[in-house]
C-alpha positions, 0 to 999 in steps of 0.5 A: 859505628862508622857510617857509610859514604853517601853516593852523589851523582853529578848529573850532566844535563846536556847531550848536544855536540860542543856542550860545556856541561862535562866541564862544569861537572868536572869542576863540580866533582873537583871541589867535591872530592877535596871535601871527603864526605861522599863518593861523587861521580859524573853521570853523563845522560848521553852515555845512556842513549835513551830514546824519546819516552812514548817512542819505544817499547822500553826494552832498550838496555840504556833504559834499564841501566839509567834506572839502575844507576840512580837507584844506586845514588842517594843524592844529586847535583845537577848541571843545568843550562838554559835553553829557551828559558828552560832545561834541555829535552834530554834532560827532561826526557832522562828525568822521565824514564825514571820514577821511583829511582828519584823518590826521597832523594835530594838534589842541588842544581849548578846552572849556567846560561846568560842569566845564570841558567836561573830560569831552567833551574826554577823549571827543573825544581818543579819536575823535581818536586813531582818526583819527591826529590828535595831540592836545596836552597843554594844554587851556584849560578854561572854566567856565559858572560863572566864565568866562561872564556869565549862562551866555551871554557869555564873560567869560574869566578872564585866566589862560586866555589864557596856556593858550590860547597854551600850547596854540597853541605846542603845536598849531603844533609839532606840525602842523609836525612832522606835515606832514612825513608828509603827501603834498605 
């Protein structure tokens, strides 16, 4: 009996002008698609035009579309950049605009920044834990100094491809296992 492929969203965690997260997301997606083990798609939080949580009556179409998108995914890869030792406000806001759509899913994190974005990834791990998202161990970290040309053009070291594949192995395994906990 054939098993249906999992759907994995590669979530871009920044909305600012001049962001490099689309480059990182496309790079991860390119590696992922070579695997053929799941359906991978870029999910850009900027496209949903989410208002600030608590400043709205919740009827904006982007809120419903965001939750619908997340509900249709089995797992995630977050592209996380470090701002002031944490994740972006836009990513925190987007995460908070959903709840049940996150439950019992898995996530990997690819981070970047002056210290590889490690502090932002650690903050995100705590947030995801509260939402019943199992984050996986392998965590590719990209340095603005060595993996980007002029801090703007992604040119990752070759070793990162191995790390991304290991992370994806874990995301796929955990996403498949956790799918059994969610209602069909």
